[in-house]
C-alpha positions in Angstrom: -39.7 29.1 -12.3 -37.4 26.5 -13.5 -36.5 23.3 -11.6 -33.4 24.9 -10.2 -34.4 28.0 -8.4 -33.4 31.2 -10.3 -31.7 34.0 -8.5 -34.9 36.1 -8.0 -36.4 33.4 -5.8 -33.6 33.6 -3.3 -34.9 34.3 0.2 -35.0 37.9 1.1 -36.2 39.4 4.4 -39.7 40.5 4.9 -38.7 44.2 5.2 -36.4 43.9 2.3 -39.3 42.9 0.1 -40.1 46.6 -0.2 -36.7 47.7 -1.4 -36.3 44.5 -3.4 -39.5 45.5 -5.2 -37.5 48.1 -7.0 -36.1 45.5 -9.3 -39.1 43.1 -9.5 -39.2 43.4 -13.3 -35.7 41.9 -13.4 -36.3 39.5 -10.5 -39.2 37.7 -11.9 -42.2 39.9 -12.8 -41.2 40.0 -16.4 -41.6 37.4 -19.2 -38.1 36.2 -18.8 -37.2 35.6 -15.1 -33.6 34.8 -16.1 -32.9 38.2 -17.6 -30.1 40.1 -15.9 -31.1 42.8 -13.4 -30.8 46.3 -14.8 -30.7 45.0 -18.4 -33.4 46.1 -20.9 -34.0 44.1 -24.0 -33.5 45.6 -27.5 -36.2 45.5 -30.2 -35.4 43.2 -33.0 -35.5 45.3 -36.2 -33.5 42.8 -38.2 -32.9 39.1 -37.6 -29.9 38.2 -35.5 -28.6 34.8 -34.4 -27.9 34.0 -30.8 -24.6 35.1 -29.4 -21.8 32.6 -30.2 -24.0 30.7 -32.7 -22.4 29.1 -35.7 -23.8 31.7 -38.1 -23.1 34.8 -35.9 -19.6 35.3 -37.1 -20.5 35.0 -40.7 -23.4 37.4 -40.4 -21.1 39.9 -38.6 -18.6 39.7 -41.4 -21.3 40.4 -44.0 -22.9 43.2 -42.1 -19.5 44.8 -41.3 -18.5 44.6 -45.0 -21.8 46.3 -46.0 -21.3 49.0 -43.5 -17.7 49.7 -44.6 -18.6 49.7 -48.2 -21.6 52.0 -47.7 -20.6 54.3 -44.8 -23.4 56.7 -45.7 -26.1 54.0 -46.0 -28.4 54.4 -43.0 -29.8 50.8 -43.2 -26.3 49.3 -43.3 -25.2 51.2 -40.2 -28.5 50.4 -38.4 -28.4 46.7 -39.1 -24.9 46.4 -37.9 -25.6 48.4 -34.8 -28.7 46.3 -34.0 -26.7 43.1 -34.5 -24.0 44.2 -32.0 -26.6 45.2 -29.4 -28.3 41.8 -29.7 -24.9 40.3 -29.1 -24.5 42.6 -26.0 -21.5 44.4 -27.6 -22.7 47.8 -26.5 -19.7 50.0 -27.6 -19.8 48.6 -31.1 -23.5 48.8 -31.3 -23.5 52.4 -30.1 -20.8 53.4 -32.6 -22.9 52.3 -35.6 -26.3 53.5 -34.2 -24.7 56.9 -33.6 -23.7 56.9 -37.3 -27.2 55.8 -38.3 -28.7 58.7 -36.3 -26.4 61.1 -37.9 -27.6 59.9 -41.3 -31.2 59.9 -40.4 -31.8 61.9 -37.2 -35.6 61.5 -37.2 -35.6 57.7 -37.3 -37.5 56.5 -34.3 -36.3 52.9 -34.0 -32.5 53.6 -34.2 -32.9 56.6 -31.8 -34.8 54.5 -29.2 -32.3 51.7 -29.4 -29.4 54.1 -29.1 -31.0 55.7 -26.0 -31.5 52.2 -24.5 -27.9 51.3 -25.3 -26.6 54.4 -23.6 -28.7 53.5 -20.5 -27.5 49.9 -20.4 -23.9 51.1 -20.8 -24.4 53.5 -17.9 -24.2 56.7 -19.8 -27.3 58.4 -18.5 -26.2 61.8 -19.7 -26.2 60.8 -23.4 -29.3 58.7 -22.9 -31.1 61.7 -21.5 -29.9 64.0 -24.2 -31.0 61.6 -27.0 -34.4 61.0 -25.4 -35.2 64.7 -24.8 -34.4 65.4 -28.4 -36.7 62.6 -29.6 -39.5 63.6 -27.3 -39.3 67.2 -28.6 -39.8 65.7 -32.1 -42.6 63.2 -31.2 -43.5 62.2 -27.7 -44.5 58.6 -27.1 -45.2 56.6 -23.9 -42.2 54.4 -24.6 -39.9 57.4 -24.8 -41.3 58.8 -21.6 -40.9 55.5 -19.8 -37.4 55.1 -20.9 -36.5 58.6 -19.9 -38.0 57.8 -16.5 -35.7 54.8 -16.2 -32.7 57.0 -17.1 -33.7 59.6 -14.4 -34.3 56.8 -11.9 -30.8 55.4 -12.5 -29.2 58.8 -12.3 -31.0 59.6 -9.0 -33.4 62.2 -10.3 -36.4 60.7 -8.7 -38.8 63.6 -9.1 -38.2 63.7 -12.9 -38.4 59.9 -13.0 -41.9 59.8 -11.4 -43.0 62.6 -13.8 -41.9 60.4 -16.7 -43.6 57.3 -15.4 -46.8 59.3 -14.8 -46.7 60.7 -18.4 -46.0 57.3 -19.9 -49.0 55.8 -18.1 -51.2 58.7 -19.1 -50.3 58.4 -22.8 -50.6 54.6 -22.8 -52.2 53.0 -19.7 -50.8 49.6 -20.6 -50.2 46.9 -18.0 -46.4 47.5 -18.2 -46.6 51.3 -17.8 -49.0 51.1 -14.9 -46.8 48.6 -13.2 -43.7 50.6 -13.8 -45.3 53.7 -12.3 -46.8 51.9 -9.3 -43.7 49.9 -8.5 -41.5 53.0 -8.7 -43.9 54.8 -6.2 -43.7 51.7 -3.9 -39.9 51.7 -4.2 -39.8 55.4 -3.1 -42.3 55.0 -0.3 -40.3 57.5 1.9 -41.5 60.4 -0.3 -44.6 62.0 1.0 -47.7 60.4 -0.5 -45.8 57.9 -2.6 -47.0 54.8 -0.8 -50.7 55.9 -1.0 -50.3 56.6 -4.7 -48.7 53.2 -5.3 -51.7 51.6 -3.8 -54.0 53.7 -5.9 -52.3 52.8 -9.2 -51.9 49.1 -8.3 -55.6 49.0 -7.6 -56.4 50.8 -10.8 -54.1 48.4 -12.7 -55.7 45.3 -11.2 -59.1 46.6 -12.0 -58.1 47.3 -15.6 -56.1 44.1 -16.0 -57.7 41.6 -13.6 -55.6 38.7 -15.0 -52.3 40.4 -14.5 -50.2 38.4 -11.9 -47.5 41.1 -11.6 -50.0 43.9 -10.9 -51.8 41.7 -8.3 -48.5 40.8 -6.6 -47.7 44.5 -6.6 -51.0 45.3 -4.9 -50.3 42.6 -2.3 -46.9 43.9 -1.5 -48.2 47.4 -1.2 -51.0 46.3 1.1 -48.3 44.6 3.2 -46.3 47.8 3.3 -49.4 49.5 4.7 -49.6 46.9 7.4 -52.8 45.5 5.9 -51.6 42.0 6.4 -54.7 39.9 5.9 -55.7 41.7 2.7 -52.1 41.5 1.5 -52.0 37.7 1.9 -55.4 37.2 0.3 -54.3 39.3 -2.6 -51.1 37.3 -3.1 -53.2 34.1 -2.9 -55.3 35.5 -5.6 -52.2 36.2 -7.7 -51.1 32.6 -7.3 -54.6 31.4 -8.3 -54.5 33.3 -11.6 -52.1 30.7 -12.8 -50.9 28.0 -10.4 -47.9 27.3 -12.7 -46.7 30.9 -12.7 -43.8 31.3 -10.3 -44.0 35.0 -9.9 -46.3 35.3 -6.8 -44.7 32.6 -4.7 -41.6 34.4 -3.5 -43.8 37.0 -1.9 -46.5 34.7 -0.7 -44.0 32.5 1.0 -42.3 35.4 2.7 -45.4 37.1 4.1 -47.0 33.9 5.4 -46.2 34.7 9.1 -48.0 38.1 8.8 -51.5 36.5 8.8 -51.6 33.4 11.0 -55.3 32.7 10.2 -54.6 32.4 6.5 -51.6 30.0 6.9 -53.8 27.0 5.7 -54.7 28.9 2.5 -51.0 29.7 1.8 -50.0 26.1 2.6 -52.5 24.7 0.1 -51.1 26.8 -2.7 -47.5 26.1 -1.9 -48.2 22.4 -1.8 -49.7 22.5 -5.3 -46.7 24.4 -6.5 -44.2 22.0 -5.0 -46.1 19.1 -6.7 -45.5 20.9 -10.0 -41.8 21.7 -9.3 -40.5 18.8 -7.3 -36.9 19.9 -7.5 -37.2 23.6 -6.7 -35.3 24.3 -3.5 -37.0 27.6 -2.4 -40.5 26.3 -3.2 -39.9 23.3 -1.1 -38.5 25.4 1.7 -41.5 27.7 1.7 -43.8 24.8 1.8 -41.8 23.3 4.8 -42.1 26.6 6.6 -45.8 26.8 6.0 -46.1 23.3 7.6 -44.1 24.4 10.6 -46.3 27.5 11.1 -49.6 26.5 12.7 -52.7 28.6 13.0 -55.0 28.4 16.0 -56.6 25.0 16.5 -54.3 23.1 14.2 -52.5 20.0 15.5 -48.7 20.1 16.2 -46.4 20.2 13.2 -44.9 16.9 11.9 -41.3 17.7 12.4 -40.1 14.6 10.6 -41.9 15.7 7.4 -40.5 19.2 7.8 -37.0 17.9 8.3 -37.4 15.8 5.2 -38.5 18.8 3.2 -35.7 21.0 4.4 -33.2 18.3 3.4 -34.9 18.0 0.1 -34.7 21.8 -0.4 -31.0 21.7 0.4 -30.4 18.7 -2.0 -32.1 20.8 -4.7 -30.1 23.9 -3.9 -27.1 23.3 -1.6 -26.3 27.0 -1.5 -29.7 27.9 0.0 -28.5 29.2 3.4 -31.8 29.7 5.0 -32.8 26.0 4.6 -29.6 25.1 6.4 -30.4 27.6 9.1 -33.9 26.3 9.7 -32.8 22.7 9.7 -30.3 23.8 12.4 -33.1 25.2 14.5 -35.0 22.0 14.2 -32.0 20.0 15.4 -31.5 22.5 18.2 -35.1 22.1 19.3 -34.6 18.3 19.4 -31.3 18.8 21.4 -29.3 17.3 18.6 -26.6 19.9 19.2 -23.8 18.5 16.9 -26.1 18.3 14.0 -27.4 21.8 14.8 -23.9 23.2 15.0 -23.0 21.7 11.6 -26.0 23.3 9.9 -25.4 26.7 11.5 -21.7 26.6 10.4 -22.8 25.6 6.9 -25.2 28.6 7.0 -22.2 30.9 7.8 -20.1 29.4 5.0 -22.8 30.5 2.6 -23.6 33.8 4.4 -20.8 34.9 6.8 -22.7 38.0 8.1 -25.8 36.1 9.1 -26.1 37.3 12.7 -28.9 34.8 13.7 -26.6 31.9 12.9 -23.8 33.5 14.9 -26.1 34.0 17.8 -27.3 30.4 17.7 -23.7 29.1 17.6 -22.8 31.4 20.5 -25.6 29.7 22.6 -24.8 26.2 21.5 -21.1 26.5 22.1 -21.8 28.0 25.5 -24.1 25.2 26.3 -21.6 22.6 25.2 -18.8 24.3 27.2 -16.8 25.3 24.1 -15.9 28.8 25.5 -13.4 29.8 22.9 -15.7 29.1 20.0 -18.6 30.8 21.9 -16.4 33.9 22.4 -15.5 34.0 18.8 -19.1 34.2 17.7 -20.0 36.7 20.4 -17.2 39.0 19.1 -18.5 38.7 15.6 -22.0 39.6 16.8 -20.6 42.7 18.5 -18.8 43.7 15.3 -21.9 43.2 13.2 -23.9 45.4 15.6 -21.3 48.1 15.4 -21.3 48.1 11.6 -25.0 48.2 11.5 -25.1 51.2 14.0 -22.6 53.0 11.9 -24.5 52.3 8.7 -27.7 53.6 10.3 -26.0 56.8 11.4 -24.8 57.4 7.9 -28.2 56.7 6.4 -27.2 53.5 4.6 -28.9 50.1 4.9 -27.3 48.0 7.6 -25.3 45.2 6.3 -27.3 42.5 8.0 -30.7 44.1 7.6 -31.8 41.1 5.7 -30.7 38.8 8.4 -32.4 40.9 11.1 -35.7 40.6 9.2 -35.6 37.0 8.2 -38.6 35.0 9.3 -37.8 33.0 12.4 -39.3 29.5 13.0 -42.7 30.0 14.4 -43.4 28.6 17.9 
């Protein structure tokens, strides 16, 4: 986690954690939390400078000249294709890797990277064809895993899960077990998938007890099974594996209300994390919310401290809409209605479909006798409800599902 919060640490609703888990690898449970969602890295078979670097253009000229002078030279075509892929120039890279494969059809590296390029460019048909051909020649766990990703992206989930199973069977690595278990968690609506996800996450944690991402996965799966105390304890354990590792904290912060008796344990870990990352908006926000939540027997929350932390979170990340929303609730509770109205309106500037903020403004405008403004927000609430009802009837996720599931300030 860097000082400014990366996109994967944006607040998501508790329920949306489960669907959000489908892209955990891109949202933070990979070595590079800044990588784009849906993008898979290419192996480096030859050195390539960073995109736009001062030597990139010169290297391209040299590689292009070599490929043109030697159109039947496999190595020349492969090097140029790999260079283009590293520069994210997929059409150019695909063109030369296709030529390399024609020259040397059994070459594993160029075939794998060509398949990956097809996938990243959205051509799942060509990716599938290339991978099936390679698997028929020599099956590997990497090929099975990549084919599973292709089938997942194309919507063939039954074939996808078969591929993930096969990859984990051939090579029960941390990554392959994680990919299989997280896919099963993502598709929890299939009969038996959720139970199998739990089985494989438990197996993975037993095999790789120092794996933060597998431990987080186990915690999220336990949460999905409504085993809240075990889920929170598991996420705390994930945080303890490396207190500087950002990966567990999104999930730990979001599930804190599920287990009131464990709030002090969550708070302790979040406090340490905020001490390490003093300018991280979401981390500060989660810590503030853990202070606001009180377990049985704890004294009342220090609202001045919470207000200060929420303002600190906003200063670190002005676009963090939930921090504005919770600050508005605090002001509303203190009957500072103009300040509350300002924060709720700022929330809606950042997220116009956030129904909770519309509802709060409807109440405040009604209470302060601003009927026209109250009626405007009431009309918007009705429109959101109609859209959600229509979405549910057509089988799509409601537009404000995230807003509906957002953690409300504990009382």
